[in-house]
N, C-alpha and C positions, 0 to 999 in steps of 0.2 A: 899561448899554451903549447906552441909547437915544440918547446924544449922540455915539456913534461914527459917523464917516463913512468913506467909502471912501479918502479921502486919508490917513487915519491908517494904514490897512492897507497902502496903497501905500508909504508911508514905511517901515513895518516891513519889508516884503518887500525893498525897495531896500537898506536897511541890512544885512539878513541876507545878501543875495546879493553886495553889493559889499564888505562888511566895513568900511565907514566911513560917517560922516555926510556927508563931502565927496563921496564917490563916489555916495551916494544922491541928494544935491542935484544933482549933474551929470546923473545919469540922468533925474531927474524935471524938470530944468530949472527948479529953484526955488532959493532961497537956503539956505545952511546953517542959519541961525537958524530958518527955517521947518521944516526937518527935525527940528531939535533940539526945537522946540516940539511937533511931532506926537509925537515919541518920549516927551516928558514927559507929554503927555496920556494916551498909551497906558499908560505906567507907572502913572499914578494909577488909570486905569480897571481895569487888570488886577492891580494891587497886586503888581507884580513888576518888578525892575530891567530885565529882558529882555536887556540887553547889558552887558558889562563892558569898559571901555576899556583896551586893552593896547598894547604896542609893535607887536604883530602886527595890530592893528585891533580892531574891535568884536566881541568873542566872545559868542555867544548863551548865555543861561542854559538850563538844562534845560527850563524851561517854554517858552521862546522856540523851542527846537528842536522841541518837541511841537506848538506852534501853527503853525509855518511851513507844513507840508504842508497843513493844513486851510485856512489863510488863502490860500495859493497856489492851491489848487484852487478855493476859493470865488470868489476875485477873478477867476481865469481864466474861470470860468463866467459871471460877471456881465459882464465886459468883452467876452467873446465874443458874448454876446447883444446888447450895445450896438453893438459893431463891425459886426455883421451889418447894421445899419441905415445904416452909413456907406458911402460909395462913393469909391474912388480913381480919378480920371480921368487916366491918364497923358498923354493928348493935351493936357490943359490945365494939368497940374500944373507948378509951378516949383520943386518940391522938389529939394534937393541930397542925394544919397546918398553915403555914404563907404564905400569898398571897399578892403580890404587886399589887395595883390598883391605878389609878388616881382618883381624886375626882369625875370626870365624870363617871368613872367605878363604883365607890361606889354608885352613884345615880341611875345608870341604870342597871348594871350587878349584883350587890350584892344582891338585893332582890330575884332575880331568884335563885341564888346559895344557899342562906341561906334557902330558902323554900325547895329546894332539899335535903340539908343536914339534915334538921329537919325531913324529911320524911324517909330517908334511913339510916341516921347515927346520931341518936338523941344525942348521947354522945360525938360525935366528935366536937372539938372546932375549931374555925377559927379566926386567928388574921390577920387583914388587916394592911399592911405596906404602908405608903404613897409613891407613885411612885417617884423615882429619877432616871431618865433615864441614868445618868452618872455613877450610882453605881450598876445598875441591874446586869451587868455581874459579878462584884465582889461578890454581894450577892448570886447569883446562884452558883458561883464557890465554895464559902466557906460554902454553905449550910445555910446561914443566912435566906433565904427564900426558900420555896419549889417550888414556881412557880410565874410567873408574867403574867398578861393579859393586852394587850394594843397594840397600834400602835407604835412599837418600832423598832429601827434599832440597833441591838447589834453587837459589834465587839469584836473579841477575845473570849477566853474561849471555852468551849465545849458544849454550850447550844444548845438545840434542839427547833424546832419551829413547831407548828401546827396551821393552819389557822382556825379560828372559823367562821368568816363571813366577807364579803366584805361590806363596808359602803360608803355612799356618804354624801354630805353636803346639808343642806337646811337653809332657813332663818326662824327665829322665831320672830313674831311680835304680838302686842296687837290685840285682836279681834276688838277693836274699834280704830284702828290706824287712825289718822286724815287725812292722805294723800295717803296711799297705799291701793289700792282696791284688787280685786281678782287676779290680775296679778302684776308682778314686773318687770319693765323695767330696763335696764342697767343704764339709766339716773337717775331713781328714787333710785336705789341702791347706786349710787355714791353720790347723794345729801343727802341721809338719814343720821341720827345720829346713829353711830354704837357703840356697846359695845364690848370690847375685854377681854377675859379671858387670862391673861398674859402667863401662862405656856402651854396653849393649842396649840398643833402643827398645828391645822387647821388654826389658825391665820396666820401663816407664809405661808401656801399654798395659802391662799386667797391673801395675799399681793404680792406673787410672780406672780400670774396670773394678778392682777391689774397692776403690773409694766410692764408686757409684753404687756398689752393693752395700756400702756401709761396713765394710770388713777390712781387716789388716792381717798381714801374715808376718811370721817371725823370721827375720833375716839373721841366720846364725853365722853366715860367712860371706864376706865381700872380697872379691878378687879383681885385679885389673885386666885380666885376659883369660882366655879359655885354656891356655896351655897347662897341661898336667891336672886340670880340674876333673877330668874323667876318672883318673885313678882314685881321687878323693870320693867321688860319687859311688864308685863300685865297692868301696870298703866302709861306707858309713850309711847313716839313715837320711842324709841330705837329699833334697829335691831340687832339681835344676829345670827351669822352664826355658826352652830354646826352640828354634825352628825344627819342624818335624823331620825334614830330610836329614838334618845333622844328627838329631837324636837317634834316629833309626840306624844311621851309620855307626854311631858310638856303641849302640846296643847289639851290633851284629856279632860280637864275639861271645855273647851269652853271659857276660858278667853283669850286664845291666838290662833293663827293659824300659819300654816306653808306655805311657798311658795318656789318654786325651785329657785336656783340661776339663774340670767339672763345671765350667761356665763358658758362655759364648764370648769370643774375642775376635776382633776384626782380623782378616787375613792381610797380607801385605805383598807388594811386588818387589822382586829383585830385578833391578834395572841396569842396563849398560848406559853409561853417560860418556859422551865425547863431544868435542868441539871441532868442527871441520876446519882443517888447514889445507887450503887448496894446493899449496905448493908441494904437499906430500900426500895428495889425496889417494893415489893408487895403493900405497903402503897402508895408509890409515883405513881405507875401505876393506882391505884384506884382513887387517887385524879385527875390525868390528864384525865382519862376516864370520871369521873363525871363532871368535868368542861366542857369537850368537848360535852358531851351528853346534858348538861343543857343549855349551852350558844350558841351552834351552830344553834339551831332552833328558837331563839328569834327574 
């Protein structure tokens, strides 16, 4: 093992966590042949195939599964010691971070975050990736994104989570709604014309509660995103159920108003998700701390 270097261990861990040579190469920012060469050297050194190539990806052998935790812990310790000597200066950095947000997150969260970045890290760039809940774990594992913010339930991978705030739901209606006054009864809610934003998870939560109550509501309009829907709400009798903070922001110009839902519904957490990449830990830690500090108090 005297000829073993850290790059071989990095390649092993990257293959194990991403499930593919190409995914490992993308995370490590090297070529696929380089990863394959590292894997071949490790196989010779350890006298074990380590991974079996299948349609589902690179499946670790029993020995590889046993080695992973030891390798991961050892590499983390070494890289943490090294990274402690590094320094990330946000005021001078020109780094581009990639953050996954839903369109609702872009509307409500992004302005706060951009303002903070312009004040503390004027040369740092931010690229927003449209949220795809089914691919977030893969993106975090391969390093395709640096972080994600939203109401997500991730499975698999080594992603970490930090709760930014807890949210509830409210109704957004026109300030001149023809039939709903200062309060909203359950009967009025059921009889109202509703608009639903298709990918929005809150839609499913509301439908689940309505089903439990043995009720259903009339969906008069379905749209794929929140863009421009506010103008529709302000000029019609449609009712939109959405997170309370966002609803109050939309209603701040006086053209709309918010009302509480006429039935109890579970609150939800908006979380920051990221997967530690020790080779870039100082920059990643700064990003996570900045997101937490900026969005936790809004």
